[in-house]
C-alpha positions, -999 to +999 in steps of 0.1 A: -169-078+112-156-057+084-121-041+087-124-003+087-093+017+081-091+054+086-093+074+053-089+109+068-059+116+090-038+145+102-004+149+118+030+136+109+031+105+086+055+077+077+046+065+041+057+030+032+060+020-004+045-011-021+053-041+001+046-070-022+054-096+004+089-084+012+086-090+049+123-088+057+126-054+041+094-042+059+107-054+092+139-034+086+119-003+080+095-008+109+125-014+133+139+020+123+105+037+127+098+021+161+132+035+173+121+071+166+111+091+196+080+103+177+068+069+166+036+069+186+026+102+172+031+093+135+007+078+112+018+048+091+003+049+057+010+020+033+007+026-004-010-008-013+001-038-033+006-061-004+003-092-027+021-107-056+058-107-068+076-107-034+084-138-014+056-139+012+024-119+007+005-137+034+032-129+060+031-093+049-006-091+054-003-108+088+023-082+098+000-054+087-029-068+108-006-070+138+004-034+133-032-023+134-034-037+169-001-024+181-001+009+164-037+022+158-024+051+137-020+027+108-038+027+075-034+019+038-047+025+003-057-003-021-033-012-049-040-026-084-028-060-072-055-061-045-081-050-070-070-077-095-070-104-068-104-094-055-119-093-089-104-127-097-118-143-065-153-128-070-152-105-040-171-079-060-190-081-093-172-075-126-183-077-162-177-112-178-156-097-206-130-085-181-118-121-174-099-109-143-091-144-131-071-153-162-055-118-163-044-119-127-030-154-128-011-148-161+001-113-158+004-101-122+032-123-109+006-139-086+025-172-081+040-160-048+006-151-035-008-186-041+023-202-027+022-182+005-013-196+012-002-231+003-023-233-029-013-243-064-009-214-088-041-207-106-064-225-082-087-196-075-113-217-056-085-231-034-071-197-027-105-184-017-110-213+007-075-210+022-075-173+028-084-163+064-115-142+067-096-114+083-073-112+052-103-110+028-120-084+049-089-062+050-081-064+013-117-058+003-121-028+025-089-010+018-097+027+010-089+039-025-077+072-010-064+085+023-068+123+029-046+145+049-047+184+052-015+186+032-013+153+012-035+129-007-024+093-007-036+072-037-019+042-052-012+054-088-020+091-086-045+114-101-055+121-137-040+156-145-067+163-170-098+156-149-114+178-122-100+171-087-134+171-070-148+145-095-118+122-090-120+125-052-157+117-052-151+084-072-121+075-049-142+080-018-170+059-032-147+031-045-165+025-078-160-013-084-180-011-116-149+003-133-130-024-153-096-009-145-097+021-121-070+045-133-062+057-098-051+022-089-038+010-123-025+037-146+013+040-151+010+073-170+004+094-138+040+089-126+054+118-146+024+141-141+016+166-114-020+165-101-047+186-118-042+223-112-073+225-090-058+199-066-047+218-034-026+189-021+006+171-028-002+136-042+017+107-028+017+073-046+036+041-053+027+017-081+055+025-105+090+016-095+115+045-093+152+041-086+150+064-056+121+083-039+111+113-060+098+144-041+084+173-061+064+202-048+031+185-057+041+149-061+059+121-041+067+087-056+078+060-031+078+026-047+115+018-050+113-020-054+084-029-076+084-060-055+115-074-072+147-055-064+161-026-045+154-013-010+119-007+005+115+030+011+096+051+037+090+088+034+086+110+065+061+137+060+059+167+062+097+166+067+101+150+033+130+128+045+136+092+035+146+060+053+150+027+035+153-010+045+191-006+041+192+021+068+183+056+077+190+086+055+193+108+087+208+103+121+184+083+143+178+087+181+164+057+200+134+068+219+107+051+240+095+029+211+098-009+211+124-010+184+152-019+208+134-052+214+136-062+178+108-072+154+083-064+181+052-068+158+060-105+153+047-113+188+011-099+184 
């Protein structure tokens, strides 16, 4: 059965930057979130890029799937690394000239993904066979956009020069015929505010920034790029930040399971 993640949410949100298999850092963030008295009421929104670069992408996906069971208010958008992997493994049709298999293997730091599934780097058929069906279903069915009354969550951002309604329509439909969807792949949106007709603040990851950037219409939360630095989480609408190194605000232990330590491991 296909994994179906919510793409329309409301209420307080905890936004987690690109994970890239950094399970220790993700555990540190989740322990802090679980200790908050409002944990059960908050949505967890992941900004995509579960795979590649970091030490254990498979374990990161397993952790996310356990979160879906333990904390139903959990969702994610797709990242460019999920798109590249899916195209490489033939999960959706692509034009022959795109040569995604070669591109992903050579240019996306995908070696850690293959290794985490126990497959030789570049063995696409082997990876397809080794990947649990639940992982494939999750990664293939990640929304390209998550909508909130105040925020729009999309991996790379919006094109500042294209109409908002047109972009939102394509994001909702997930147009896999596109060779390189800009909303998942473009690095140029990081310095741009959304188009003027966009009524929401746009939240994204994709491009590593030294610290979380919060502007009136833009939030950037990838502070590791999967290689270095601390994993960040932005609390919205409060616009406060915690990281895998510790909270940026005093924390009060509530009724969550954080006191038991790494509670999601046991699901």
